[in-house]
C-alpha atoms as a printed R data frame, in Angstrom:
    type eleno elety resid chain resno      x       y      z
1   ATOM     1    CA   MET     A     1 70.962   9.777 15.671
2   ATOM     2    CA   LYS     A     2 68.058  11.703 13.989
3   ATOM     3    CA   ARG     A     3 67.256  12.728 10.042
4   ATOM     4    CA   VAL     A     4 64.675  14.581  8.386
5   ATOM     5    CA   ASN     A     5 63.876  14.032  4.861
6   ATOM     6    CA   GLY     A     6 67.794  12.165  4.643
7   ATOM     7    CA   GLN     A     7 69.333  15.254  6.786
8   ATOM     8    CA   PRO     A     8 71.019  14.908 10.480
9   ATOM     9    CA   ALA     A     9 68.190  17.120 12.283
10  ATOM    10    CA   GLU     A    10 67.030  17.830 15.550
11  ATOM    11    CA   HIS     A    11 64.578  19.985 15.157
12  ATOM    12    CA   LEU     A    12 61.321  19.825 13.178
13  ATOM    13    CA   ASP     A    13 59.215  22.526 11.664
14  ATOM    14    CA   LEU     A    14 56.496  23.625 14.140
15  ATOM    15    CA   SER     A    15 53.612  24.043 11.337
16  ATOM    16    CA   ASN     A    16 54.410  20.165 11.035
17  ATOM    17    CA   ARG     A    17 50.846  18.246 10.818
18  ATOM    18    CA   GLY     A    18 52.068  15.636 12.404
19  ATOM    19    CA   LEU     A    19 52.602  17.873 15.351
20  ATOM    20    CA   ALA     A    20 49.505  19.585 15.115
21  ATOM    21    CA   TYR     A    21 46.795  16.477 14.242
22  ATOM    22    CA   GLY     A    22 48.510  13.159 14.450
23  ATOM    23    CA   ASP     A    23 48.376  13.281 10.461
24  ATOM    24    CA   GLY     A    24 50.687  10.650  9.739
25  ATOM    25    CA   VAL     A    25 51.856   6.896 10.089
26  ATOM    26    CA   PHE     A    26 54.526   5.107 11.673
27  ATOM    27    CA   ARG     A    27 56.877   2.150 11.633
28  ATOM    28    CA   THR     A    28 59.052   0.577 14.341
29  ATOM    29    CA   LEU     A    29 62.004  -1.997 13.516
30  ATOM    30    CA   ARG     A    30 64.645  -3.593 14.738
31  ATOM    31    CA   ALA     A    31 68.297  -4.032 13.535
32  ATOM    32    CA   THR     A    32 70.658  -5.874 14.524
33  ATOM    33    CA   ALA     A    33 74.271  -4.704 13.366
34  ATOM    34    CA   GLY     A    34 72.590  -2.332 11.271
35  ATOM    35    CA   ARG     A    35 70.574  -5.194  9.614
36  ATOM    36    CA   LEU     A    36 67.028  -4.026  9.943
37  ATOM    37    CA   LEU     A    37 64.875  -7.176 10.308
38  ATOM    38    CA   TRP     A    38 61.594  -8.411  8.366
39  ATOM    39    CA   TRP     A    39 62.377  -4.629  6.306
40  ATOM    40    CA   SER     A    40 60.421  -6.133  3.412
41  ATOM    41    CA   ASP     A    41 57.380  -6.200  5.929
42  ATOM    42    CA   HIS     A    42 57.692  -2.948  7.362
43  ATOM    43    CA   ALA     A    43 57.840  -1.175  4.263
44  ATOM    44    CA   ALA     A    44 55.104  -2.930  2.685
45  ATOM    45    CA   ARG     A    45 52.853  -1.788  5.839
46  ATOM    46    CA   LEU     A    46 54.029   1.925  5.841
47  ATOM    47    CA   ALA     A    47 53.107   1.725  1.705
48  ATOM    48    CA   ALA     A    48 49.560   0.436  2.780
49  ATOM    49    CA   ASP     A    49 49.362   2.671  5.426
50  ATOM    50    CA   CYS     A    50 50.544   5.941  3.942
51  ATOM    51    CA   ALA     A    51 47.334   5.309  0.803
52  ATOM    52    CA   ALA     A    52 44.870   5.093  4.203
53  ATOM    53    CA   LEU     A    53 45.761   8.418  4.658
54  ATOM    54    CA   GLY     A    54 46.061   9.428  1.284
55  ATOM    55    CA   LEU     A    55 49.796  10.160  1.900
56  ATOM    56    CA   ALA     A    56 52.221   9.359 -0.927
57  ATOM    57    CA   CYS     A    57 54.119   6.832  0.243
58  ATOM    58    CA   PRO     A    58 57.743   7.577 -0.551
59  ATOM    59    CA   ASP     A    59 60.014   5.173 -2.166
60  ATOM    60    CA   ALA     A    60 61.101   1.969 -0.184
61  ATOM    61    CA   ASP     A    61 65.007   2.597 -1.360
62  ATOM    62    CA   LEU     A    62 64.997   6.066  0.316
63  ATOM    63    CA   LEU     A    63 63.565   5.014  3.497
64  ATOM    64    CA   ARG     A    64 65.719   1.991  3.644
65  ATOM    65    CA   ALA     A    65 68.695   4.306  3.801
66  ATOM    66    CA   ASP     A    66 67.186   6.644  6.282
67  ATOM    67    CA   ALA     A    67 66.812   3.794  8.872
68  ATOM    68    CA   CYS     A    68 70.075   2.354  7.825
69  ATOM    69    CA   ALA     A    69 71.847   5.902  8.356
70  ATOM    70    CA   VAL     A    70 70.421   6.261 11.559
71  ATOM    71    CA   ALA     A    71 71.084   2.689 12.808
72  ATOM    72    CA   GLY     A    72 74.578   2.275 11.726
73  ATOM    73    CA   ASN     A    73 76.449  -1.088 12.507
74  ATOM    74    CA   ALA     A    74 74.162  -1.207 16.131
75  ATOM    75    CA   ASP     A    75 71.647  -3.013 17.512
76  ATOM    76    CA   CYS     A    76 68.969  -0.675 18.115
77  ATOM    77    CA   VAL     A    77 65.403  -0.185 17.801
78  ATOM    78    CA   VAL     A    78 64.893   2.339 14.410
79  ATOM    79    CA   LYS     A    79 61.458   4.429 14.266
80  ATOM    80    CA   LEU     A    80 60.321   5.679 10.989
81  ATOM    81    CA   ILE     A    81 57.551   8.504 10.723
82  ATOM    82    CA   LEU     A    82 55.772  10.062  7.892
83  ATOM    83    CA   THR     A    83 53.788  12.656  7.792
84  ATOM    84    CA   ARG     A    84 51.912  15.287  5.651
85  ATOM    85    CA   GLY     A    85 54.332  17.922  6.138
86  ATOM    86    CA   GLY     A    86 54.077  21.337  7.157
87  ATOM    87    CA   ALA     A    87 50.905  23.330  6.077
88  ATOM    88    CA   THR     A    88 48.652  26.544  7.091
89  ATOM    89    CA   ARG     A    89 46.370  26.299  9.785
90  ATOM    90    CA   GLY     A    90 43.355  24.114  9.326
91  ATOM    91    CA   TYR     A    91 41.859  20.924  8.662
92  ATOM    92    CA   ALA     A    92 42.154  20.851  5.149
93  ATOM    93    CA   PRO     A    93 45.253  19.006  4.183
94  ATOM    94    CA   ALA     A    94 47.763  20.575  1.604
95  ATOM    95    CA   ASP     A    95 49.827  19.105 -1.039
96  ATOM    96    CA   GLY     A    96 52.563  19.395  0.247
97  ATOM    97    CA   ALA     A    97 55.809  16.850  0.073
98  ATOM    98    CA   VAL     A    98 55.783  14.384  2.971
99  ATOM    99    CA   THR     A    99 57.922  14.594  6.168
100 ATOM   100    CA   ARG     A   100 60.412  11.470  6.960
101 ATOM   101    CA   ILE     A   101 61.640  11.183 10.290
102 ATOM   102    CA   ALA     A   102 64.235   8.719 11.230
103 ATOM   103    CA   MET     A   103 65.474   8.089 14.733
104 ATOM   104    CA   ALA     A   104 67.016   5.294 16.360
105 ATOM   105    CA   ALA     A   105 67.473   4.611 20.308
106 ATOM   106    CA   PRO     A   106 68.687   1.918 22.139
107 ATOM   107    CA   LEU     A   107 67.000  -1.610 22.282
108 ATOM   108    CA   PRO     A   108 64.508  -1.766 25.572
109 ATOM   109    CA   PRO     A   109 65.448  -4.493 27.973
110 ATOM   110    CA   HIS     A   110 62.439  -6.671 26.891
111 ATOM   111    CA   ALA     A   111 63.645  -7.015 23.706
112 ATOM   112    CA   GLN     A   112 67.592  -7.966 24.462
113 ATOM   113    CA   ALA     A   113 69.113 -11.343 25.002
114 ATOM   114    CA   GLY     A   114 68.094 -12.895 28.118
115 ATOM   115    CA   ALA     A   115 64.748 -11.614 28.325
116 ATOM   116    CA   LEU     A   116 62.093 -13.723 29.591
117 ATOM   117    CA   PRO     A   117 60.001 -15.735 27.147
118 ATOM   118    CA   ASP     A   118 57.223 -15.517 29.682
119 ATOM   119    CA   VAL     A   119 55.582 -11.803 30.954
120 ATOM   120    CA   ARG     A   120 52.150 -11.182 32.890
121 ATOM   121    CA   VAL     A   121 49.724  -8.857 31.429
122 ATOM   122    CA   ARG     A   122 46.560  -7.148 32.598
123 ATOM   123    CA   LEU     A   123 43.134  -6.219 30.981
124 ATOM   124    CA   CYS     A   124 42.967  -2.349 30.716
125 ATOM   125    CA   ASP     A   125 40.040  -0.498 31.432
126 ATOM   126    CA   LEU     A   126 40.606   2.045 28.174
127 ATOM   127    CA   ARG     A   127 37.851   1.069 25.288
128 ATOM   128    CA   LEU     A   128 39.379   1.818 22.111
129 ATOM   129    CA   GLY     A   129 37.398   3.663 20.001
130 ATOM   130    CA   ARG     A   130 35.830   1.967 16.829
131 ATOM   131    CA   GLN     A   131 36.747   3.254 13.048
132 ATOM   132    CA   PRO     A   132 36.483   0.881 10.335
133 ATOM   133    CA   ARG     A   133 38.515   3.239  7.970
134 ATOM   134    CA   LEU     A   134 41.733   3.709 10.445
135 ATOM   135    CA   ALA     A   135 41.701   0.007 11.547
136 ATOM   136    CA   GLY     A   136 44.817  -1.823 11.068
137 ATOM   137    CA   VAL     A   137 47.096   1.392 10.387
138 ATOM   138    CA   LYS     A   138 49.357   2.438 12.456
139 ATOM   139    CA   HIS     A   139 48.787   6.265 12.879
140 ATOM   140    CA   LEU     A   140 50.256   8.635 14.476
141 ATOM   141    CA   ASN     A   141 47.690   9.344 17.074
142 ATOM   142    CA   ARG     A   142 48.442   6.880 19.979
143 ATOM   143    CA   LEU     A   143 47.011   8.801 22.736
144 ATOM   144    CA   GLU     A   144 44.081   5.608 23.774
145 ATOM   145    CA   ASN     A   145 47.217   4.170 23.355
146 ATOM   146    CA   VAL     A   146 49.536   6.491 26.175
147 ATOM   147    CA   LEU     A   147 46.406   6.205 28.314
148 ATOM   148    CA   ALA     A   148 46.143   2.766 28.997
149 ATOM   149    CA   ARG     A   149 49.982   2.523 29.691
150 ATOM   150    CA   ALA     A   150 49.362   5.125 32.257
151 ATOM   151    CA   GLU     A   151 46.969   2.593 34.104
152 ATOM   152    CA   TRP     A   152 49.095   0.998 36.267
153 ATOM   153    CA   GLN     A   153 52.855   1.753 37.571
154 ATOM   154    CA   ASP     A   154 53.802  -2.072 38.573
155 ATOM   155    CA   PRO     A   155 56.959  -2.934 37.055
156 ATOM   156    CA   ALA     A   156 56.179  -7.156 37.195
157 ATOM   157    CA   ILE     A   157 52.803  -5.728 34.443
158 ATOM   158    CA   PHE     A   158 54.935  -6.246 30.924
159 ATOM   159    CA   GLU     A   159 51.583  -4.897 28.859
160 ATOM   160    CA   GLY     A   160 48.404  -4.196 29.120
161 ATOM   161    CA   LEU     A   161 45.367  -5.752 26.996
162 ATOM   162    CA   LEU     A   162 42.976  -3.592 25.181
163 ATOM   163    CA   CYS     A   163 38.886  -4.092 24.433
164 ATOM   164    CA   ASP     A   164 36.769  -1.864 21.867
165 ATOM   165    CA   ALA     A   165 34.052  -0.243 22.921
166 ATOM   166    CA   SER     A   166 31.713  -3.340 22.227
167 ATOM   167    CA   GLY     A   167 33.907  -5.265 24.948
168 ATOM   168    CA   TRP     A   168 35.919  -7.245 22.176
169 ATOM   169    CA   LEU     A   169 39.794  -7.912 23.110
170 ATOM   170    CA   VAL     A   170 41.426  -5.879 20.175
171 ATOM   171    CA   GLY     A   171 45.388  -6.233 21.560
172 ATOM   172    CA   GLY     A   172 47.950  -4.594 23.927
173 ATOM   173    CA   THR     A   173 48.730  -1.460 24.258
174 ATOM   174    CA   MET     A   174 52.709  -1.943 21.993
175 ATOM   175    CA   SER     A   175 51.693  -5.680 20.820
176 ATOM   176    CA   ASN     A   176 49.239  -7.645 19.073
177 ATOM   177    CA   LEU     A   177 47.223 -10.712 20.504
178 ATOM   178    CA   PHE     A   178 47.036 -14.704 19.936
179 ATOM   179    CA   TRP     A   179 45.678 -17.334 21.536
180 ATOM   180    CA   VAL     A   180 45.712 -21.400 21.014
181 ATOM   181    CA   THR     A   181 42.725 -23.319 21.680
182 ATOM   182    CA   GLN     A   182 42.212 -27.276 20.726
183 ATOM   183    CA   GLY     A   183 45.509 -26.449 18.002
184 ATOM   184    CA   ILE     A   184 43.858 -23.195 16.703
185 ATOM   185    CA   LEU     A   185 45.739 -19.851 16.612
186 ATOM   186    CA   HIS     A   186 42.930 -17.298 17.617
187 ATOM   187    CA   THR     A   187 43.607 -13.390 16.902
188 ATOM   188    CA   PRO     A   188 41.325 -10.068 16.261
189 ATOM   189    CA   GLU     A   189 40.379  -9.796 13.634
190 ATOM   190    CA   LEU     A   190 41.275  -6.176 13.403
191 ATOM   191    CA   ASP     A   191 38.323  -4.385 11.316
192 ATOM   192    CA   GLN     A   192 37.115  -1.867 13.494
193 ATOM   193    CA   CYS     A   193 40.243  -0.542 15.336
194 ATOM   194    CA   GLY     A   194 43.502  -1.587 16.371
195 ATOM   195    CA   VAL     A   195 47.066  -1.844 15.153
196 ATOM   196    CA   ALA     A   196 48.094  -4.533 12.345
197 ATOM   197    CA   GLY     A   197 51.913  -5.495 13.431
198 ATOM   198    CA   VAL     A   198 54.085  -7.191 10.814
199 ATOM   199    CA   ALA     A   199 54.871  -9.726 13.385
200 ATOM   200    CA   ARG     A   200 51.165 -10.699 12.822
201 ATOM   201    CA   ALA     A   201 50.836 -10.494  9.336
202 ATOM   202    CA   ARG     A   202 53.981 -12.532  9.131
203 ATOM   203    CA   LEU     A   203 52.744 -15.300 12.451
204 ATOM   204    CA   LEU     A   204 49.347 -15.562 10.252
205 ATOM   205    CA   ARG     A   205 52.055 -16.192  7.302
206 ATOM   206    CA   ALA     A   206 54.263 -18.465  9.181
207 ATOM   207    CA   ALA     A   207 51.146 -20.823 10.337
208 ATOM   208    CA   ASP     A   208 49.440 -21.206  6.914
209 ATOM   209    CA   ARG     A   209 53.110 -22.915  5.937
210 ATOM   210    CA   LEU     A   210 52.662 -24.893  8.980
211 ATOM   211    CA   GLY     A   211 49.607 -26.383  8.262
212 ATOM   212    CA   ILE     A   212 48.405 -24.963 11.445
213 ATOM   213    CA   PRO     A   213 44.574 -23.353 11.394
214 ATOM   214    CA   VAL     A   214 43.898 -20.046 12.336
215 ATOM   215    CA   ARG     A   215 40.456 -18.310 13.295
216 ATOM   216    CA   LEU     A   216 40.191 -14.787 12.857
217 ATOM   217    CA   GLY     A   217 37.300 -12.998 14.693
218 ATOM   218    CA   HIS     A   218 35.504 -11.170 17.852
219 ATOM   219    CA   TRP     A   219 36.425 -12.443 21.285
220 ATOM   220    CA   PRO     A   220 35.289 -11.371 24.744
221 ATOM   221    CA   PRO     A   221 38.411 -11.327 27.687
222 ATOM   222    CA   GLU     A   222 36.966 -14.305 28.624
223 ATOM   223    CA   ALA     A   223 38.439 -16.411 25.364
224 ATOM   224    CA   LEU     A   224 41.691 -16.063 26.996
225 ATOM   225    CA   GLN     A   225 40.793 -18.386 30.009
226 ATOM   226    CA   ALA     A   226 40.371 -21.068 27.953
227 ATOM   227    CA   ALA     A   227 42.659 -20.666 26.110
228 ATOM   228    CA   ASP     A   228 45.770 -23.766 26.214
229 ATOM   229    CA   GLU     A   229 48.500 -20.830 25.869
230 ATOM   230    CA   VAL     A   230 47.860 -17.185 25.252
231 ATOM   231    CA   LEU     A   231 50.444 -14.930 22.911
232 ATOM   232    CA   ILE     A   232 51.381 -11.437 22.728
233 ATOM   233    CA   CYS     A   233 53.985 -10.209 19.767
234 ATOM   234    CA   ASN     A   234 55.681  -7.437 17.899
235 ATOM   235    CA   SER     A   235 58.623  -6.577 15.497
236 ATOM   236    CA   LEU     A   236 61.079  -5.682 19.067
237 ATOM   237    CA   MET     A   237 60.583  -8.722 21.088
238 ATOM   238    CA   GLY     A   238 58.942 -11.144 19.119
239 ATOM   239    CA   VAL     A   239 56.490 -14.220 20.310
240 ATOM   240    CA   ARG     A   240 56.002 -13.810 24.428
241 ATOM   241    CA   ARG     A   241 53.913 -16.179 26.304
242 ATOM   242    CA   VAL     A   242 51.331 -14.903 28.731
243 ATOM   243    CA   ALA     A   243 52.124 -16.377 31.863
244 ATOM   244    CA   MET     A   244 49.250 -14.386 34.097
245 ATOM   245    CA   LEU     A   245 46.203 -12.297 33.184
246 ATOM   246    CA   ASP     A   246 45.599  -9.955 36.026
247 ATOM   247    CA   ALA     A   247 45.618 -11.966 38.987
248 ATOM   248    CA   THR     A   248 44.924 -15.587 37.390
249 ATOM   249    CA   PRO     A   249 47.661 -17.541 35.847
250 ATOM   250    CA   LEU     A   250 47.602 -19.149 32.417
251 ATOM   251    CA   PRO     A   251 48.399 -21.882 31.074
252 ATOM   252    CA   GLN     A   252 51.391 -23.397 28.806
253 ATOM   253    CA   ALA     A   253 51.020 -25.435 26.152
254 ATOM   254    CA   GLY     A   254 54.951 -25.281 24.053
255 ATOM   255    CA   TRP     A   255 53.304 -23.019 21.148
256 ATOM   256    CA   ARG     A   256 55.379 -20.187 21.690
257 ATOM   257    CA   ALA     A   257 59.206 -21.549 21.472
258 ATOM   258    CA   ARG     A   258 57.397 -22.877 17.908
259 ATOM   259    CA   LEU     A   259 56.087 -19.874 16.743
260 ATOM   260    CA   ASP     A   260 59.195 -17.576 17.773
261 ATOM   261    CA   GLU     A   261 61.292 -19.907 15.371
262 ATOM   262    CA   ALA     A   262 58.369 -20.103 12.212
263 ATOM   263    CA   LEU     A   263 58.555 -15.648 13.055
264 ATOM   264    CA   HIS     A   264 62.084 -15.970 11.401
265 ATOM   265    CA   GLU     A   265 62.241 -18.908  9.316
266 ATOM   266    CA   THR     A   266 61.350 -16.815  6.120
267 ATOM   267    CA   PRO     A   267 63.731 -14.597  4.710
268 ATOM   268    CA   ASP     A   268 63.517 -10.811  5.441
């Protein structure tokens, strides 16, 4: 099901700035029997990302109603998109109303019950451009991710890891990256590029709650070779362990199950 501005729809105004310029933000969330997982976190990130782009974020209750309407009672993926709406030609932003788009789709295989907890990943050739003003924002300009994902066709490779133009680790094409070394949870600092995912934020809060030390910073890919365990996460699949990076097996230290459980411990 799809809805635009609260109404069932299959079409969008061709002048919409989300289509013309990628002028908008989005969030992808999971619904279980129609119940939205981690809704308050997603709503907060939508508001923060809208503020970064100077968009007037719609009321959270309105957005929730859109999401629930497309989810129905299903186990599914819900995608919420907010754009600056229709406007005349040119880059100058207009003061038009924000367009709300809500869509639902079946859960992908990796988000379904029984999906393997261990995955194989590769290091992508593409380097992310650095733009501090957009760092962390889940904006609609995701062409870098598209090009990175096009680098491999092997179905055995689950995800690709990305570095920025300086060679520092950022995250996956669709996930955030963590690793544990000597009991310390590490994750890239997303102050230059990358997406600050809801699962990432929840894991950082969980680590603080559990007394797990956390280090944010900038590291090269070689840091993963020295890790006790490497992990990726997002809102659909939770936490997965990276069992192999390119052709190199990576160790297991029992962190995946612990952190995945912690990810779901607190109320939505």
